[in-house]
C-alpha positions as semicolon CSV with decimal commas, in nm:
position;residue;x (nm);y (nm);z (nm)
1;X;0,000;0,000;0,000
2;X;0,129;0,346;-0,091
3;X;0,276;0,539;0,205
4;X;0,162;0,901;0,243
5;X;0,501;1,069;0,287
6;X;0,388;1,396;0,122
7;X;0,172;1,479;0,423
8;X;0,483;1,513;0,641
9;X;0,642;1,735;0,377
10;X;0,329;1,947;0,368
11;X;0,330;1,993;0,744
12;X;0,697;2,095;0,736
13;X;0,623;2,348;0,464
14;X;0,334;2,488;0,668
15;X;0,551;2,519;0,980
16;X;0,815;2,716;0,788
17;X;0,584;2,938;0,588
18;X;0,644;3,238;0,815
19;X;1,020;3,188;0,822
20;X;1,077;3,188;0,447
21;X;0,926;3,360;0,148
22;X;0,549;3,341;0,199
23;X;0,455;3,304;-0,166
24;X;0,699;3,021;-0,244
25;X;0,623;2,840;0,083
26;X;0,249;2,860;0,022
27;X;0,296;2,725;-0,331
28;X;0,506;2,435;-0,200
29;X;0,246;2,361;0,066
30;X;-0,036;2,354;-0,189
31;X;0,160;2,119;-0,418
32;X;0,223;1,876;-0,133
33;X;-0,142;1,901;-0,031
34;X;-0,256;1,810;-0,384
35;X;-0,014;1,519;-0,387
36;X;-0,155;1,400;-0,056
37;X;-0,510;1,405;-0,195
38;X;-0,404;1,211;-0,504
39;X;-0,230;0,944;-0,299
40;X;-0,515;0,915;-0,050
41;X;-0,771;0,875;-0,329
42;X;-0,551;0,616;-0,502
43;X;-0,507;0,435;-0,174
44;X;-0,882;0,410;-0,119
45;X;-0,950;0,296;-0,475
46;X;-0,684;0,027;-0,474
47;X;-0,713;-0,114;-0,126
48;X;-0,758;-0,487;-0,087
49;X;-1,133;-0,562;-0,043
50;X;-1,039;-0,858;0,178
51;X;-0,815;-0,639;0,391
52;X;-0,949;-0,284;0,381
53;X;-0,772;0,007;0,546
54;X;-0,800;0,003;0,919
55;X;-1,057;0,256;1,038
56;X;-0,811;0,400;1,291
57;X;-0,550;0,459;1,019
58;X;-0,811;0,608;0,788
59;X;-0,933;0,850;1,056
60;X;-0,573;0,947;1,133
61;X;-0,511;1,033;0,769
62;X;-0,835;1,234;0,754
63;X;-0,719;1,429;1,058
64;X;-0,390;1,500;0,883
65;X;-0,586;1,601;0,575
66;X;-0,788;1,852;0,779
67;X;-0,480;1,985;0,956
68;X;-0,297;2,062;0,632
69;X;-0,608;2,224;0,483
70;X;-0,639;2,452;0,787
71;X;-0,273;2,547;0,767
72;X;-0,314;2,645;0,400
73;X;-0,618;2,857;0,480
74;X;-0,441;3,018;0,778
75;X;-0,138;3,101;0,564
76;X;-0,355;3,262;0,299
77;X;-0,550;3,458;0,560
78;X;-0,233;3,585;0,727
79;X;-0,088;3,691;0,392
80;X;-0,411;3,874;0,308
81;X;-0,394;4,061;0,641
82;X;-0,029;4,153;0,580
83;X;-0,119;4,285;0,234
84;X;-0,399;4,497;0,379
85;X;-0,169;4,628;0,651
86;X;0,098;4,722;0,397
87;X;-0,160;4,895;0,176
88;X;-0,291;5,099;0,471
89;X;0,063;5,201;0,570
90;X;0,134;5,313;0,214
91;X;-0,192;5,502;0,192
92;X;-0,121;5,686;0,517
93;X;0,203;5,816;0,364
94;X;-0,006;6,046;0,145
95;X;-0,077;6,250;0,460
96;X;0,294;6,346;0,465
97;X;0,249;6,573;0,162
98;X;0,283;6,938;0,256
99;X;0,450;6,869;0,590
100;X;0,806;6,950;0,685
101;X;1,008;6,630;0,730
102;X;1,350;6,545;0,864
103;X;1,486;6,231;0,700
104;X;1,794;6,020;0,764
105;X;2,004;6,049;0,450
106;X;2,348;6,180;0,357
107;X;2,237;6,333;0,026
108;X;2,121;6,692;-0,004
109;X;2,026;6,889;-0,313
110;X;2,245;7,190;-0,389
111;X;2,020;7,452;-0,541
112;X;2,122;7,809;-0,625
113;X;2,433;7,789;-0,408
114;X;2,273;7,644;-0,097
115;X;2,253;7,297;0,057
116;X;2,173;7,204;0,416
117;X;2,235;6,910;0,647
118;X;2,189;6,833;1,014
119;X;2,442;6,609;1,187
120;X;2,401;6,462;1,534
121;X;2,703;6,384;1,752
122;X;2,624;6,126;2,023
123;X;2,906;6,264;2,243
124;X;3,159;6,546;2,261
125;X;3,440;6,527;2,007
126;X;3,791;6,671;2,006
127;X;3,776;6,726;1,629
128;X;3,509;6,706;1,361
129;X;3,553;6,721;0,987
130;X;3,263;6,745;0,746
131;X;3,352;6,586;0,412
132;X;3,131;6,675;0,115
133;X;3,139;6,454;-0,194
134;X;2,966;6,469;-0,530
135;X;2,759;6,191;-0,687
136;X;3,075;6,034;-0,829
137;X;3,224;6,004;-0,478
138;X;3,491;6,272;-0,530
139;X;3,561;6,503;-0,236
140;X;3,468;6,863;-0,321
141;X;3,490;7,023;0,023
142;X;3,625;6,968;0,373
143;X;3,474;7,177;0,652
144;X;3,560;7,208;1,021
145;X;3,248;7,103;1,210
146;X;3,115;7,151;1,562
147;X;3,247;6,928;1,841
148;X;2,974;6,944;2,105
149;X;2,729;6,660;2,152
150;X;2,386;6,712;1,999
151;X;2,236;6,853;1,678
152;X;2,429;7,086;1,450
153;X;2,330;7,243;1,121
154;X;2,555;7,285;0,819
155;X;2,461;7,538;0,553
156;X;2,692;7,496;0,254
157;X;2,739;7,764;-0,010
158;X;2,822;7,519;-0,289
159;X;3,186;7,620;-0,328
160;X;3,472;7,373;-0,355
161;X;3,803;7,389;-0,167
162;X;3,935;7,644;-0,417
163;X;3,633;7,870;-0,390
164;X;3,477;7,773;-0,722
165;X;3,099;7,749;-0,754
166;X;2,987;7,392;-0,809
167;X;2,689;7,298;-1,029
168;X;2,352;7,221;-0,874
169;X;2,292;6,857;-0,792
170;X;2,301;6,603;-0,512
171;X;2,597;6,611;-0,274
172;X;2,668;6,386;0,022
173;X;2,799;6,458;0,370
174;X;3,024;6,237;0,579
175;X;3,100;6,333;0,939
176;X;3,441;6,226;1,067
177;X;3,465;6,292;1,441
178;X;3,716;6,170;1,700
179;X;3,692;6,148;2,079
180;X;3,955;6,233;2,342
181;X;4,115;5,889;2,301
182;X;4,164;5,938;1,929
183;X;3,893;5,686;1,847
184;X;3,648;5,764;1,569
185;X;3,299;5,833;1,700
186;X;3,043;5,598;1,551
187;X;2,666;5,634;1,517
188;X;2,683;5,991;1,387
189;X;2,350;6,061;1,218
190;X;2,319;6,278;0,908
191;X;1,976;6,424;0,835
192;X;1,819;6,641;0,567
193;X;1,503;6,846;0,608
194;X;1,248;6,982;0,365
195;X;0,886;6,999;0,260
196;X;0,730;6,671;0,144
197;X;0,613;6,740;-0,211
198;X;0,515;6,393;-0,328
199;X;0,468;6,025;-0,243
200;X;0,492;5,726;-0,475
201;X;0,485;5,349;-0,431
202;X;0,776;5,143;-0,561
203;X;0,805;4,766;-0,510
204;X;0,555;4,783;-0,226
205;X;0,748;5,059;-0,050
206;X;0,639;5,420;0,002
207;X;0,889;5,671;-0,138
208;X;0,861;6,037;-0,036
209;X;1,008;6,338;-0,213
210;X;1,172;6,575;0,034
211;X;1,366;6,880;-0,076
212;X;1,404;6,739;-0,426
213;X;1,532;6,405;-0,289
214;X;1,349;6,072;-0,304
215;X;1,389;5,858;0,007
216;X;1,195;5,570;0,168
217;X;0,923;5,691;0,404
218;X;1,074;5,465;0,671
219;X;1,370;5,706;0,695
220;X;1,154;5,993;0,821
221;X;1,251;6,069;1,181
222;X;1,048;6,387;1,236
223;X;0,739;6,554;1,087
224;X;0,610;6,906;1,143
225;X;0,332;7,122;1,012
226;X;0,448;7,395;0,775
227;X;0,330;7,748;0,868
228;X;0,132;7,939;0,600
229;X;0,425;8,175;0,544
230;X;0,712;7,968;0,395
231;X;0,960;8,223;0,528
232;X;0,865;8,112;0,878
233;X;0,926;7,740;0,820
234;X;1,056;7,561;1,130
235;X;1,433;7,518;1,147
236;X;1,591;7,193;1,038
237;X;1,693;7,116;1,396
238;X;1,606;7,227;1,745
239;X;1,720;7,582;1,835
240;X;2,097;7,616;1,810
241;X;2,335;7,897;1,903
242;X;2,325;8,187;1,659
243;X;2,687;8,134;1,561
244;X;2,604;7,783;1,436
245;X;2,335;7,918;1,204
246;X;2,601;8,080;0,986
247;X;2,751;7,878;0,697
248;X;3,065;7,700;0,809
249;X;3,366;7,801;0,604
250;X;3,542;7,564;0,370
251;X;3,894;7,494;0,488
């Protein structure tokens, strides 16, 4: 008599459906389930009339049959709930439009000789250098940064180390800070702020447009309402000393 090994494979696939890719696991589970039905039907049709399947064994296989069916239905229901949850999260991102957002990204758009970043030092530093690179990765400016712990704002005038005006585009900031022991300080955050002007969905992920940059909505760390007068937009960071509001000079 044919042994129903596929049922064990189906149960293993069901147990691992949340640990691997849901779609492929569900497909594997369904295939094993279909195989189980085929073998069970064949087993019933070809059993020996003089020695039919024991009722206990038959009931056991029916219980397994029901268990696998429930696991398939549960997997499909869970996936449907996850899809709904993802759709709702993406839809809620539309509410970001028009708000002022601070996002975690190193890239900032240089426009008409002005680009801004916020960098956060987790502790006091003995020295801080702000390295600005273009989209090709070439260093175009090195600036002496602030050394105190907390938020600091950099307003860059778009000039390179020789004082030449650079073209508009995306530039990146790297913060190189060292502590009193000469060790490089890790976990320095670089943020960029701006008005959210658009939201789009890409590969199931919400992408927001902030200050001319497109970044995943998951990188937003702060949202604020924008006052009616754009001149009175909230600062990129919390209030900072007046001397830090001035553009830091290129060294």
